[in-house]
N, CA, C, O and the ligand as a Tripos MOL2 file, in Angstrom:
@<TRIPOS>MOLECULE
protein
  321   319    81     0     0
PROTEIN
NO_CHARGES

@<TRIPOS>ATOM
      1 N          44.4940   75.4040  200.8130 N.3       1 MET1
      2 CA         45.5100   74.7530  199.9910 C.3       1 MET1
      3 C          45.8940   73.4160  200.6320 C.2       1 MET1
      4 O          46.0120   73.3210  201.8530 O.2       1 MET1
      5 N          46.0810   72.4160  199.8270 N.am      2 VAL2
      6 CA         46.5200   71.1200  200.3300 C.3       2 VAL2
      7 C          47.9870   71.2460  200.7660 C.2       2 VAL2
      8 O          48.8080   71.7650  200.0100 O.2       2 VAL2
      9 N          48.3230   70.7790  201.9730 N.am      3 PRO3
     10 CA         49.6670   71.0090  202.5210 C.3       3 PRO3
     11 C          50.8060   70.5000  201.6360 C.2       3 PRO3
     12 O          51.8420   71.1580  201.5370 O.2       3 PRO3
     13 N          50.6360   69.3530  200.9970 N.am      4 ASP4
     14 CA         51.7480   68.8190  200.1990 C.3       4 ASP4
     15 C          51.4910   68.9280  198.7040 C.2       4 ASP4
     16 O          51.9500   68.1050  197.9120 O.2       4 ASP4
     17 N          50.7550   69.9500  198.3430 N.am      5 GLU5
     18 CA         50.3710   70.0920  196.9430 C.3       5 GLU5
     19 C          51.5310   70.5780  196.0710 C.2       5 GLU5
     20 O          51.5260   70.3560  194.8600 O.2       5 GLU5
     21 N          52.5170   71.2340  196.6710 N.am      6 HIS6
     22 CA         53.6240   71.8320  195.9300 C.3       6 HIS6
     23 C          53.1140   72.7670  194.8470 C.2       6 HIS6
     24 O          53.5750   72.7400  193.7060 O.2       6 HIS6
     25 N          52.1490   73.5940  195.2340 N.am      7 ALA7
     26 CA         51.5950   74.5810  194.3140 C.3       7 ALA7
     27 C          52.4550   75.8450  194.3430 C.2       7 ALA7
     28 O          53.0690   76.1610  195.3610 O.2       7 ALA7
     29 N          52.4940   76.5700  193.2120 N.am      8 PRO8
     30 CA         53.3160   77.7870  193.1700 C.3       8 PRO8
     31 C          52.6780   78.9340  193.9570 C.2       8 PRO8
     32 O          51.4600   79.1120  193.9390 O.2       8 PRO8
     33 N          53.5110   79.6990  194.6400 N.am      9 LEU9
     34 CA         53.0640   80.9160  195.2960 C.3       9 LEU9
     35 C          53.4370   82.0860  194.3960 C.2       9 LEU9
     36 O          54.6110   82.3000  194.0950 O.2       9 LEU9
     37 N          52.4410   82.8310  193.9760 N.am     10 THR10
     38 CA         52.7230   84.0050  193.1430 C.3      10 THR10
     39 C          52.6990   85.2420  194.0330 C.2      10 THR10
     40 O          52.0320   85.2220  195.0670 O.2      10 THR10
     41 N          53.3960   86.3160  193.6760 N.am     11 PRO11
     42 CA         54.1250   86.4810  192.4080 C.3      11 PRO11
     43 C          55.5700   86.0210  192.4510 C.2      11 PRO11
     44 O          56.3280   86.3100  191.5250 O.2      11 PRO11
     45 N          55.9790   85.3080  193.5070 N.am     12 ASP12
     46 CA         57.3870   84.9370  193.6030 C.3      12 ASP12
     47 C          57.7080   83.6210  192.9100 C.2      12 ASP12
     48 O          58.8670   83.3240  192.6200 O.2      12 ASP12
     49 N          56.6610   82.8350  192.6470 N.am     13 TRP13
     50 CA         56.8470   81.5360  191.9920 C.3      13 TRP13
     51 C          57.8020   80.6430  192.7720 C.2      13 TRP13
     52 O          58.6970   80.0110  192.2100 O.2      13 TRP13
     53 N          57.5870   80.6100  194.0840 N.am     14 THR14
     54 CA         58.2470   79.6200  194.9110 C.3      14 THR14
     55 C          57.2180   78.5720  195.2910 C.2      14 THR14
     56 O          56.0140   78.8180  195.2220 O.2      14 THR14
     57 N          57.6990   77.3880  195.6980 N.am     15 CYS15
     58 CA         56.7940   76.3120  196.0510 C.3      15 CYS15
     59 C          56.1490   76.5970  197.4150 C.2      15 CYS15
     60 O          56.8350   76.9430  198.3770 O.2      15 CYS15
     61 N          54.8180   76.4450  197.4790 N.am     16 GLY16
     62 CA         54.1050   76.7060  198.7140 C.3      16 GLY16
     63 C          54.3310   75.6460  199.7680 C.2      16 GLY16
     64 O          54.0010   75.8520  200.9360 O.2      16 GLY16
     65 N          54.8970   74.5000  199.3680 N.am     17 THR17
     66 CA         55.1250   73.4120  200.3190 C.3      17 THR17
     67 C          56.5650   73.3620  200.7990 C.2      17 THR17
     68 O          56.8100   73.3120  202.0040 O.2      17 THR17
     69 N          57.5320   73.3770  199.8700 N.am     18 CYS18
     70 CA         58.9320   73.2070  200.2660 C.3      18 CYS18
     71 C          59.7460   74.4850  200.1150 C.2      18 CYS18
     72 O          60.8840   74.5430  200.5820 O.2      18 CYS18
     73 N          59.1920   75.5060  199.4770 N.am     19 GLY19
     74 CA         59.8770   76.7860  199.4010 C.3      19 GLY19
     75 C          60.9120   76.9010  198.2990 C.2      19 GLY19
     76 O          61.5280   77.9550  198.1390 O.2      19 GLY19
     77 N          61.1160   75.8300  197.5320 N.am     20 ALA20
     78 CA         62.0850   75.8760  196.4230 C.3      20 ALA20
     79 C          61.4820   76.6480  195.2520 C.2      20 ALA20
     80 O          60.2860   76.9370  195.2320 O.2      20 ALA20
     81 N          62.3220   76.9730  194.2880 N.am     21 GLN21
     82 CA         61.8160   77.5850  193.0650 C.3      21 GLN21
     83 C          60.8560   76.6150  192.3980 C.2      21 GLN21
     84 O          61.1400   75.4260  192.2550 O.2      21 GLN21
     85 N          59.7030   77.1580  191.9890 N.am     22 TRP22
     86 CA         58.7020   76.3040  191.3540 C.3      22 TRP22
     87 C          58.9790   76.1810  189.8630 C.2      22 TRP22
     88 O          59.3710   77.1880  189.2730 O.2      22 TRP22
     89 N          58.8130   75.0520  189.2030 N.am     23 PRO23
     90 CA         58.4340   73.7640  189.7890 C.3      23 PRO23
     91 C          59.5970   73.0820  190.5160 C.2      23 PRO23
     92 O          60.6680   72.8930  189.9390 O.2      23 PRO23
     93 N          59.3850   72.7170  191.7710 N.am     24 CYS24
     94 CA         60.4110   72.0650  192.5800 C.3      24 CYS24
     95 C          60.5430   70.5970  192.1670 C.2      24 CYS24
     96 O          59.7530   70.0930  191.3690 O.2      24 CYS24
     97 N          61.5400   69.9290  192.7150 N.am     25 GLU25
     98 CA         61.7930   68.5300  192.3680 C.3      25 GLU25
     99 C          60.5520   67.6540  192.5240 C.2      25 GLU25
    100 O          60.1960   66.8860  191.6310 O.2      25 GLU25
    101 N          59.9040   67.7880  193.6810 N.am     26 GLN26
    102 CA         58.7330   66.9560  193.9410 C.3      26 GLN26
    103 C          57.6180   67.2360  192.9460 C.2      26 GLN26
    104 O          56.9410   66.3200  192.4780 O.2      26 GLN26
    105 N          57.4370   68.5190  192.6270 N.am     27 LYS27
    106 CA         56.3750   68.8790  191.6910 C.3      27 LYS27
    107 C          56.6920   68.3500  190.2980 C.2      27 LYS27
    108 O          55.7990   67.9060  189.5760 O.2      27 LYS27
    109 N          57.9740   68.4010  189.9240 N.am     28 ARG28
    110 CA         58.3620   67.8830  188.6040 C.3      28 ARG28
    111 C          58.0340   66.4010  188.4990 C.2      28 ARG28
    112 O          57.4630   65.9480  187.5070 O.2      28 ARG28
    113 N          58.4030   65.6460  189.5400 N.am     29 ASP29
    114 CA         58.0840   64.2230  189.5480 C.3      29 ASP29
    115 C          56.5870   64.0160  189.4240 C.2      29 ASP29
    116 O          56.1190   63.1610  188.6720 O.2      29 ASP29
    117 N          55.8480   64.8170  190.1770 N.am     30 ARG30
    118 CA         54.3940   64.6690  190.1910 C.3      30 ARG30
    119 C          53.7910   65.0090  188.8400 C.2      30 ARG30
    120 O          52.8930   64.3160  188.3620 O.2      30 ARG30
    121 N          54.2870   66.0790  188.2250 N.am     31 LEU31
    122 CA         53.7720   66.4670  186.9150 C.3      31 LEU31
    123 C          54.0300   65.3800  185.8830 C.2      31 LEU31
    124 O          53.1740   65.0870  185.0490 O.2      31 LEU31
    125 N          55.2240   64.7790  185.9450 N.am     32 LEU32
    126 CA         55.5570   63.7330  184.9760 C.3      32 LEU32
    127 C          54.6120   62.5460  185.1210 C.2      32 LEU32
    128 O          54.2190   61.9450  184.1220 O.2      32 LEU32
    129 N          54.2420   62.1990  186.3600 N.am     33 SER33
    130 CA         53.3060   61.0790  186.5030 C.3      33 SER33
    131 C          51.8890   61.4890  186.1470 C.2      33 SER33
    132 O          51.1360   60.7010  185.5740 O.2      33 SER33
    133 N          51.5200   62.7280  186.4860 N.am     34 GLU34
    134 CA         50.1630   63.1730  186.1650 C.3      34 GLU34
    135 C          49.9310   63.2510  184.6630 C.2      34 GLU34
    136 O          48.8560   62.9110  184.1690 O.2      34 GLU34
    137 N          50.9600   63.7060  183.9390 N.am     35 TYR35
    138 CA         50.8010   63.9020  182.4990 C.3      35 TYR35
    139 C          51.5110   62.8080  181.7140 C.2      35 TYR35
    140 O          51.9160   63.0220  180.5710 O.2      35 TYR35
    141 N          51.6630   61.6440  182.3210 N.am     36 LEU36
    142 CA         52.4260   60.5680  181.7170 C.3      36 LEU36
    143 C          51.9560   60.2430  180.3070 C.2      36 LEU36
    144 O          52.7700   59.9860  179.4210 O.2      36 LEU36
    145 N          50.6440   60.2540  180.1010 N.am     37 THR37
    146 CA         50.1030   59.8580  178.8050 C.3      37 THR37
    147 C          49.8410   61.0530  177.9050 C.2      37 THR37
    148 O          49.4090   60.8840  176.7640 O.2      37 THR37
    149 N          50.0920   62.2430  178.3940 N.am     38 ASP38
    150 CA         49.7910   63.4250  177.5870 C.3      38 ASP38
    151 C          50.8610   64.4900  177.7810 C.2      38 ASP38
    152 O          50.6010   65.5580  178.3350 O.2      38 ASP38
    153 N          52.0690   64.1830  177.3170 N.am     39 ARG39
    154 CA         53.1900   65.0750  177.5320 C.3      39 ARG39
    155 C          52.9890   66.4140  176.8250 C.2      39 ARG39
    156 O          53.5020   67.4390  177.2760 O.2      39 ARG39
    157 N          52.2440   66.4070  175.7200 N.am     40 ALA40
    158 CA         51.9980   67.6640  175.0070 C.3      40 ALA40
    159 C          51.2100   68.6270  175.8910 C.2      40 ALA40
    160 O          51.4860   69.8260  175.9130 O.2      40 ALA40
    161 N          50.2330   68.0980  176.6150 N.am     41 MET41
    162 CA         49.4510   68.9390  177.5150 C.3      41 MET41
    163 C          50.3200   69.4940  178.6400 C.2      41 MET41
    164 O          50.1130   70.6210  179.0900 O.2      41 MET41
    165 N          51.2840   68.7110  179.0870 N.am     42 LEU42
    166 CA         52.1900   69.1760  180.1390 C.3      42 LEU42
    167 C          53.0060   70.3630  179.6370 C.2      42 LEU42
    168 O          53.2120   71.3330  180.3660 O.2      42 LEU42
    169 N          53.4660   70.2830  178.3980 N.am     43 SER43
    170 CA         54.2210   71.3980  177.8280 C.3      43 SER43
    171 C          53.3520   72.6450  177.7170 C.2      43 SER43
    172 O          53.8120   73.7590  177.9690 O.2      43 SER43
    173 N          52.0820   72.4460  177.3340 N.am     44 VAL44
    174 CA         51.1600   73.5700  177.2320 C.3      44 VAL44
    175 C          50.9450   74.1970  178.6090 C.2      44 VAL44
    176 O          50.9510   75.4190  178.7610 O.2      44 VAL44
    177 N          50.7530   73.3310  179.6100 N.am     45 TYR45
    178 CA         50.5300   73.8070  180.9720 C.3      45 TYR45
    179 C          51.7440   74.5830  181.4840 C.2      45 TYR45
    180 O          51.6020   75.6730  182.0390 O.2      45 TYR45
    181 N          52.9370   74.0170  181.2960 N.am     46 LEU46
    182 CA         54.1420   74.6780  181.7790 C.3      46 LEU46
    183 C          54.4200   75.9590  181.0000 C.2      46 LEU46
    184 O          54.9500   76.9260  181.5480 O.2      46 LEU46
    185 N          54.0600   75.9600  179.7230 N.am     47 GLY47
    186 CA         54.2180   77.1650  178.9220 C.3      47 GLY47
    187 C          53.3530   78.2980  179.4510 C.2      47 GLY47
    188 O          53.7720   79.4550  179.4750 O.2      47 GLY47
    189 N          52.1350   77.9520  179.8780 N.am     48 ALA48
    190 CA         51.2390   78.9500  180.4600 C.3      48 ALA48
    191 C          51.7980   79.4550  181.7870 C.2      48 ALA48
    192 O          51.7490   80.6500  182.0760 O.2      48 ALA48
    193 N          52.3310   78.5280  182.5930 N.am     49 CYS49
    194 CA         52.9540   78.9170  183.8660 C.3      49 CYS49
    195 C          54.1500   79.8200  183.6080 C.2      49 CYS49
    196 O          54.3450   80.8240  184.2940 O.2      49 CYS49
    197 N          54.9500   79.4510  182.6100 N.am     50 LEU50
    198 CA         56.1340   80.2370  182.2580 C.3      50 LEU50
    199 C          55.7430   81.6640  181.8760 C.2      50 LEU50
    200 O          56.3800   82.6260  182.3050 O.2      50 LEU50
    201 N          54.7010   81.7900  181.0730 N.am     51 ALA51
    202 CA         54.2520   83.1160  180.6450 C.3      51 ALA51
    203 C          53.7940   83.9430  181.8390 C.2      51 ALA51
    204 O          54.1100   85.1280  181.9490 O.2      51 ALA51
    205 N          53.0460   83.3020  182.7290 N.am     52 ALA52
    206 CA         52.5660   84.0080  183.9180 C.3      52 ALA52
    207 C          53.7170   84.4010  184.8220 C.2      52 ALA52
    208 O          53.7430   85.5060  185.3650 O.2      52 ALA52
    209 N          54.6770   83.4840  184.9840 N.am     53 ALA53
    210 CA         55.8210   83.7610  185.8540 C.3      53 ALA53
    211 C          56.6900   84.8690  185.2610 C.2      53 ALA53
    212 O          57.1790   85.7320  185.9900 O.2      53 ALA53
    213 N          56.8820   84.8470  183.9430 N.am     54 ALA54
    214 CA         57.6900   85.8770  183.2910 C.3      54 ALA54
    215 C          57.0830   87.2460  183.5400 C.2      54 ALA54
    216 O          57.7980   88.2280  183.7370 O.2      54 ALA54
    217 N          55.7560   87.3040  183.5280 N.am     55 GLU55
    218 CA         55.0710   88.5650  183.7720 C.3      55 GLU55
    219 C          55.2380   88.9870  185.2380 C.2      55 GLU55
    220 O          55.5680   90.1360  185.5330 O.2      55 GLU55
    221 N          55.0020   88.0260  186.1560 N.am     56 ASP56
    222 CA         55.1030   88.3250  187.5850 C.3      56 ASP56
    223 C          56.5130   88.7370  187.9700 C.2      56 ASP56
    224 O          56.7090   89.6500  188.7710 O.2      56 ASP56
    225 N          57.5010   88.0500  187.3870 N.am     57 LEU57
    226 CA         58.8950   88.2740  187.7770 C.3      57 LEU57
    227 C          59.5890   89.2930  186.8810 C.2      57 LEU57
    228 O          60.7660   89.5970  187.0740 O.2      57 LEU57
    229 N          58.8600   89.8190  185.9060 N.am     58 HIS58
    230 CA         59.4100   90.8000  184.9740 C.3      58 HIS58
    231 C          60.6570   90.2640  184.2820 C.2      58 HIS58
    232 O          61.6700   90.9550  184.1680 O.2      58 HIS58
    233 N          60.5640   89.0300  183.8280 N.am     59 LEU59
    234 CA         61.7020   88.3910  183.1720 C.3      59 LEU59
    235 C          61.2900   87.8540  181.8100 C.2      59 LEU59
    236 O          61.7500   86.7870  181.4030 O.2      59 LEU59
    237 N          60.4380   88.5690  181.1050 N.am     60 SER60
    238 CA         59.9140   88.0080  179.8680 C.3      60 SER60
    239 C          61.0550   87.7800  178.8760 C.2      60 SER60
    240 O          61.9430   88.6180  178.7220 O.2      60 SER60
    241 N          61.0080   86.6370  178.2140 N.am     61 GLY61
    242 CA         62.0390   86.2850  177.2410 C.3      61 GLY61
    243 C          63.2920   85.7220  177.8780 C.2      61 GLY61
    244 O          64.2610   85.4210  177.1810 O.2      61 GLY61
    245 N          63.2870   85.5730  179.1980 N.am     62 SER62
    246 CA         64.4830   85.0690  179.8700 C.3      62 SER62
    247 C          64.6960   83.5990  179.5700 C.2      62 SER62
    248 O          63.7950   82.7850  179.7750 O.2      62 SER62
    249 N          65.8840   83.2500  179.0850 N.am     63 THR63
    250 CA         66.1420   81.8460  178.7740 C.3      63 THR63
    251 C          66.2960   81.0240  180.0490 C.2      63 THR63
    252 O          65.9760   79.8350  180.0620 O.2      63 THR63
    253 N          66.7850   81.6510  181.1260 N.am     64 SER64
    254 CA         66.9270   80.8870  182.3640 C.3      64 SER64
    255 C          65.5610   80.4900  182.8960 C.2      64 SER64
    256 O          65.4010   79.4210  183.4850 O.2      64 SER64
    257 N          64.5860   81.3500  182.6870 N.am     65 LEU65
    258 CA         63.2330   81.0180  183.1250 C.3      65 LEU65
    259 C          62.6560   79.8910  182.2600 C.2      65 LEU65
    260 O          61.9460   79.0160  182.7550 O.2      65 LEU65
    261 N          62.9720   79.9270  180.9710 N.am     66 GLN66
    262 CA         62.5180   78.8470  180.0930 C.3      66 GLN66
    263 C          63.1490   77.5220  180.5010 C.2      66 GLN66
    264 O          62.4870   76.4840  180.5080 O.2      66 GLN66
    265 N          64.4370   77.5670  180.8420 N.am     67 ASP67
    266 CA         65.1020   76.3540  181.3110 C.3      67 ASP67
    267 C          64.4350   75.8330  182.5720 C.2      67 ASP67
    268 O          64.2310   74.6310  182.7370 O.2      67 ASP67
    269 N          64.1030   76.7570  183.4530 N.am     68 ARG68
    270 CA         63.5200   76.3720  184.7300 C.3      68 ARG68
    271 C          62.1600   75.7080  184.5510 C.2      68 ARG68
    272 O          61.8480   74.7390  185.2430 O.2      68 ARG68
    273 N          61.3570   76.2150  183.6390 N.am     69 PHE69
    274 CA         60.0090   75.6810  183.4890 C.3      69 PHE69
    275 C          59.9330   74.5290  182.5000 C.2      69 PHE69
    276 O          59.1280   73.6140  182.6730 O.2      69 PHE69
    277 N          60.7590   74.5660  181.4720 N.am     70 LEU70
    278 CA         60.6220   73.5680  180.4090 C.3      70 LEU70
    279 C          61.8790   72.7270  180.2010 C.2      70 LEU70
    280 O          61.8100   71.6330  179.6400 O.2      70 LEU70
    281 N          63.0340   73.2360  180.6550 N.am     71 GLY71
    282 CA         64.2920   72.5740  180.3610 C.3      71 GLY71
    283 C          64.4620   71.2260  181.0360 C.2      71 GLY71
    284 O          65.2650   70.4060  180.5910 O.2      71 GLY71
    285 N          63.7130   70.9850  182.1120 N.am     72 TRP72
    286 CA         63.8810   69.7380  182.8570 C.3      72 TRP72
    287 C          63.0860   68.5910  182.2470 C.2      72 TRP72
    288 O          63.2620   67.4380  182.6410 O.2      72 TRP72
    289 N          62.2120   68.8960  181.2900 N.am     73 LEU73
    290 CA         61.3830   67.8370  180.7060 C.3      73 LEU73
    291 C          62.2540   66.8470  179.9470 C.2      73 LEU73
    292 O          63.1360   67.2520  179.1900 O.2      73 LEU73
    293 N          62.0180   65.5630  180.1390 N.am     74 PRO74
    294 CA         62.7460   64.5650  179.3450 C.3      74 PRO74
    295 C          62.4180   64.7440  177.8600 C.2      74 PRO74
    296 O          61.3100   65.1480  177.5070 O.2      74 PRO74
    297 N          63.3740   64.4440  177.0130 N.am     75 ARG75
    298 CA         63.1740   64.6130  175.5730 C.3      75 ARG75
    299 C          62.0660   63.6990  175.0530 C.2      75 ARG75
    300 O          61.2870   64.0760  174.1780 O.2      75 ARG75
    301 N          62.0170   62.5190  175.5980 N.am     76 ARG76
    302 CA         60.9940   61.5660  175.1460 C.3      76 ARG76
    303 C          60.1950   61.1060  176.3570 C.2      76 ARG76
    304 O          60.6950   61.0800  177.4810 O.2      76 ARG76
    305 N          58.9390   60.7440  176.1010 N.am     77 PRO77
    306 CA         58.1400   60.2130  177.2120 C.3      77 PRO77
    307 C          58.7970   58.9930  177.8130 C.2      77 PRO77
    308 O          59.4040   58.1890  177.1060 O.2      77 PRO77
    309 N          58.6740   58.8560  179.1370 N.am     78 ARG78
    310 CA         59.1970   57.6730  179.7950 C.3      78 ARG78
    311 C          58.4120   56.4410  179.3670 C.2      78 ARG78
    312 O          57.1890   56.4820  179.2310 O.2      78 ARG78
    313 N          59.1160   55.3730  179.1620 N.am     79 ARG79
    314 CA         58.4440   54.1030  178.8610 C.3      79 ARG79
    315 C          58.6860   53.1510  180.0110 C.2      79 ARG79
    316 O          59.7790   53.1230  180.5770 O.2      79 ARG79
    317 N          57.6950   52.3830  180.3560 N.am     80 PHE80
    318 CA         57.8510   51.4300  181.4540 C.3      80 PHE80
    319 C          57.7900   50.0060  180.9570 C.2      80 PHE80
    320 O          57.9040   49.0710  181.7490 O.2      80 PHE80
    321 ZN         57.7580   71.7950  196.5010 Zn       81 ZN81
@<TRIPOS>BOND
     1     1     2 1
     2     2     3 1
     3     3     4 2
     4     3     5 am
     5     5     6 1
     6     6     7 1
     7     7     8 2
     8     7     9 am
     9     9    10 1
    10    10    11 1
    11    11    12 2
    12    11    13 am
    13    13    14 1
    14    14    15 1
    15    15    16 2
    16    15    17 am
    17    17    18 1
    18    18    19 1
    19    19    20 2
    20    19    21 am
    21    21    22 1
    22    22    23 1
    23    23    24 2
    24    23    25 am
    25    25    26 1
    26    26    27 1
    27    27    28 2
    28    27    29 am
    29    29    30 1
    30    30    31 1
    31    31    32 2
    32    31    33 am
    33    33    34 1
    34    34    35 1
    35    35    36 2
    36    35    37 am
    37    37    38 1
    38    38    39 1
    39    39    40 2
    40    39    41 am
    41    41    42 1
    42    42    43 1
    43    43    44 2
    44    43    45 am
    45    45    46 1
    46    46    47 1
    47    47    48 2
    48    47    49 am
    49    49    50 1
    50    50    51 1
    51    51    52 2
    52    51    53 am
    53    53    54 1
    54    54    55 1
    55    55    56 2
    56    55    57 am
    57    57    58 1
    58    58    59 1
    59    59    60 2
    60    59    61 am
    61    61    62 1
    62    62    63 1
    63    63    64 2
    64    63    65 am
    65    65    66 1
    66    66    67 1
    67    67    68 2
    68    67    69 am
    69    69    70 1
    70    70    71 1
    71    71    72 2
    72    71    73 am
    73    73    74 1
    74    74    75 1
    75    75    76 2
    76    75    77 am
    77    77    78 1
    78    78    79 1
    79    79    80 2
    80    79    81 am
    81    81    82 1
    82    82    83 1
    83    83    84 2
    84    83    85 am
    85    85    86 1
    86    86    87 1
    87    87    88 2
    88    87    89 am
    89    89    90 1
    90    90    91 1
    91    91    92 2
    92    91    93 am
    93    93    94 1
    94    94    95 1
    95    95    96 2
    96    95    97 am
    97    97    98 1
    98    98    99 1
    99    99   100 2
   100    99   101 am
   101   101   102 1
   102   102   103 1
   103   103   104 2
   104   103   105 am
   105   105   106 1
   106   106   107 1
   107   107   108 2
   108   107   109 am
   109   109   110 1
   110   110   111 1
   111   111   112 2
   112   111   113 am
   113   113   114 1
   114   114   115 1
   115   115   116 2
   116   115   117 am
   117   117   118 1
   118   118   119 1
   119   119   120 2
   120   119   121 am
   121   121   122 1
   122   122   123 1
   123   123   124 2
   124   123   125 am
   125   125   126 1
   126   126   127 1
   127   127   128 2
   128   127   129 am
   129   129   130 1
   130   130   131 1
   131   131   132 2
   132   131   133 am
   133   133   134 1
   134   134   135 1
   135   135   136 2
   136   135   137 am
   137   137   138 1
   138   138   139 1
   139   139   140 2
   140   139   141 am
   141   141   142 1
   142   142   143 1
   143   143   144 2
   144   143   145 am
   145   145   146 1
   146   146   147 1
   147   147   148 2
   148   147   149 am
   149   149   150 1
   150   150   151 1
   151   151   152 2
   152   151   153 am
   153   153   154 1
   154   154   155 1
   155   155   156 2
   156   155   157 am
   157   157   158 1
   158   158   159 1
   159   159   160 2
   160   159   161 am
   161   161   162 1
   162   162   163 1
   163   163   164 2
   164   163   165 am
   165   165   166 1
   166   166   167 1
   167   167   168 2
   168   167   169 am
   169   169   170 1
   170   170   171 1
   171   171   172 2
   172   171   173 am
   173   173   174 1
   174   174   175 1
   175   175   176 2
   176   175   177 am
   177   177   178 1
   178   178   179 1
   179   179   180 2
   180   179   181 am
   181   181   182 1
   182   182   183 1
   183   183   184 2
   184   183   185 am
   185   185   186 1
   186   186   187 1
   187   187   188 2
   188   187   189 am
   189   189   190 1
   190   190   191 1
   191   191   192 2
   192   191   193 am
   193   193   194 1
   194   194   195 1
   195   195   196 2
   196   195   197 am
   197   197   198 1
   198   198   199 1
   199   199   200 2
   200   199   201 am
   201   201   202 1
   202   202   203 1
   203   203   204 2
   204   203   205 am
   205   205   206 1
   206   206   207 1
   207   207   208 2
   208   207   209 am
   209   209   210 1
   210   210   211 1
   211   211   212 2
   212   211   213 am
   213   213   214 1
   214   214   215 1
   215   215   216 2
   216   215   217 am
   217   217   218 1
   218   218   219 1
   219   219   220 2
   220   219   221 am
   221   221   222 1
   222   222   223 1
   223   223   224 2
   224   223   225 am
   225   225   226 1
   226   226   227 1
   227   227   228 2
   228   227   229 am
   229   229   230 1
   230   230   231 1
   231   231   232 2
   232   231   233 am
   233   233   234 1
   234   234   235 1
   235   235   236 2
   236   235   237 am
   237   237   238 1
   238   238   239 1
   239   239   240 2
   240   239   241 am
   241   241   242 1
   242   242   243 1
   243   243   244 2
   244   243   245 am
   245   245   246 1
   246   246   247 1
   247   247   248 2
   248   247   249 am
   249   249   250 1
   250   250   251 1
   251   251   252 2
   252   251   253 am
   253   253   254 1
   254   254   255 1
   255   255   256 2
   256   255   257 am
   257   257   258 1
   258   258   259 1
   259   259   260 2
   260   259   261 am
   261   261   262 1
   262   262   263 1
   263   263   264 2
   264   263   265 am
   265   265   266 1
   266   266   267 1
   267   267   268 2
   268   267   269 am
   269   269   270 1
   270   270   271 1
   271   271   272 2
   272   271   273 am
   273   273   274 1
   274   274   275 1
   275   275   276 2
   276   275   277 am
   277   277   278 1
   278   278   279 1
   279   279   280 2
   280   279   281 am
   281   281   282 1
   282   282   283 1
   283   283   284 2
   284   283   285 am
   285   285   286 1
   286   286   287 1
   287   287   288 2
   288   287   289 am
   289   289   290 1
   290   290   291 1
   291   291   292 2
   292   291   293 am
   293   293   294 1
   294   294   295 1
   295   295   296 2
   296   295   297 am
   297   297   298 1
   298   298   299 1
   299   299   300 2
   300   299   301 am
   301   301   302 1
   302   302   303 1
   303   303   304 2
   304   303   305 am
   305   305   306 1
   306   306   307 1
   307   307   308 2
   308   307   309 am
   309   309   310 1
   310   310   311 1
   311   311   312 2
   312   311   313 am
   313   313   314 1
   314   314   315 1
   315   315   316 2
   316   315   317 am
   317   317   318 1
   318   318   319 1
   319   319   320 2
@<TRIPOS>SUBSTRUCTURE
     1 MET1         2 RESIDUE 1 A MET
     2 VAL2         6 RESIDUE 1 A VAL
     3 PRO3        10 RESIDUE 1 A PRO
     4 ASP4        14 RESIDUE 1 A ASP
     5 GLU5        18 RESIDUE 1 A GLU
     6 HIS6        22 RESIDUE 1 A HIS
     7 ALA7        26 RESIDUE 1 A ALA
     8 PRO8        30 RESIDUE 1 A PRO
     9 LEU9        34 RESIDUE 1 A LEU
    10 THR10       38 RESIDUE 1 A THR
    11 PRO11       42 RESIDUE 1 A PRO
    12 ASP12       46 RESIDUE 1 A ASP
    13 TRP13       50 RESIDUE 1 A TRP
    14 THR14       54 RESIDUE 1 A THR
    15 CYS15       58 RESIDUE 1 A CYS
    16 GLY16       62 RESIDUE 1 A GLY
    17 THR17       66 RESIDUE 1 A THR
    18 CYS18       70 RESIDUE 1 A CYS
    19 GLY19       74 RESIDUE 1 A GLY
    20 ALA20       78 RESIDUE 1 A ALA
    21 GLN21       82 RESIDUE 1 A GLN
    22 TRP22       86 RESIDUE 1 A TRP
    23 PRO23       90 RESIDUE 1 A PRO
    24 CYS24       94 RESIDUE 1 A CYS
    25 GLU25       98 RESIDUE 1 A GLU
    26 GLN26      102 RESIDUE 1 A GLN
    27 LYS27      106 RESIDUE 1 A LYS
    28 ARG28      110 RESIDUE 1 A ARG
    29 ASP29      114 RESIDUE 1 A ASP
    30 ARG30      118 RESIDUE 1 A ARG
    31 LEU31      122 RESIDUE 1 A LEU
    32 LEU32      126 RESIDUE 1 A LEU
    33 SER33      130 RESIDUE 1 A SER
    34 GLU34      134 RESIDUE 1 A GLU
    35 TYR35      138 RESIDUE 1 A TYR
    36 LEU36      142 RESIDUE 1 A LEU
    37 THR37      146 RESIDUE 1 A THR
    38 ASP38      150 RESIDUE 1 A ASP
    39 ARG39      154 RESIDUE 1 A ARG
    40 ALA40      158 RESIDUE 1 A ALA
    41 MET41      162 RESIDUE 1 A MET
    42 LEU42      166 RESIDUE 1 A LEU
    43 SER43      170 RESIDUE 1 A SER
    44 VAL44      174 RESIDUE 1 A VAL
    45 TYR45      178 RESIDUE 1 A TYR
    46 LEU46      182 RESIDUE 1 A LEU
    47 GLY47      186 RESIDUE 1 A GLY
    48 ALA48      190 RESIDUE 1 A ALA
    49 CYS49      194 RESIDUE 1 A CYS
    50 LEU50      198 RESIDUE 1 A LEU
    51 ALA51      202 RESIDUE 1 A ALA
    52 ALA52      206 RESIDUE 1 A ALA
    53 ALA53      210 RESIDUE 1 A ALA
    54 ALA54      214 RESIDUE 1 A ALA
    55 GLU55      218 RESIDUE 1 A GLU
    56 ASP56      222 RESIDUE 1 A ASP
    57 LEU57      226 RESIDUE 1 A LEU
    58 HIS58      230 RESIDUE 1 A HIS
    59 LEU59      234 RESIDUE 1 A LEU
    60 SER60      238 RESIDUE 1 A SER
    61 GLY61      242 RESIDUE 1 A GLY
    62 SER62      246 RESIDUE 1 A SER
    63 THR63      250 RESIDUE 1 A THR
    64 SER64      254 RESIDUE 1 A SER
    65 LEU65      258 RESIDUE 1 A LEU
    66 GLN66      262 RESIDUE 1 A GLN
    67 ASP67      266 RESIDUE 1 A ASP
    68 ARG68      270 RESIDUE 1 A ARG
    69 PHE69      274 RESIDUE 1 A PHE
    70 LEU70      278 RESIDUE 1 A LEU
    71 GLY71      282 RESIDUE 1 A GLY
    72 TRP72      286 RESIDUE 1 A TRP
    73 LEU73      290 RESIDUE 1 A LEU
    74 PRO74      294 RESIDUE 1 A PRO
    75 ARG75      298 RESIDUE 1 A ARG
    76 ARG76      302 RESIDUE 1 A ARG
    77 PRO77      306 RESIDUE 1 A PRO
    78 ARG78      310 RESIDUE 1 A ARG
    79 ARG79      314 RESIDUE 1 A ARG
    80 PHE80      318 RESIDUE 1 A PHE
    81 ZN81       321 GROUP 0 **** ****
């Protein structure tokens, strides 16, 4: 694993780099830049992560989990 990858550790879904709940602040920033031109794909990716995490954490349908994975996304793509 790359040391600063901020990849999720399952089944706890904590960040493998900083130990925060995944997606952590750094990962969120990184995801926004990685998917800058394709925000729809980012939602699909996070939705898949959310589904996997809900299963691992036995929290399916949890709104707090939805907030954690999807609630931080800006409403509109950033413009520069
Ligand atoms: Zn992290």
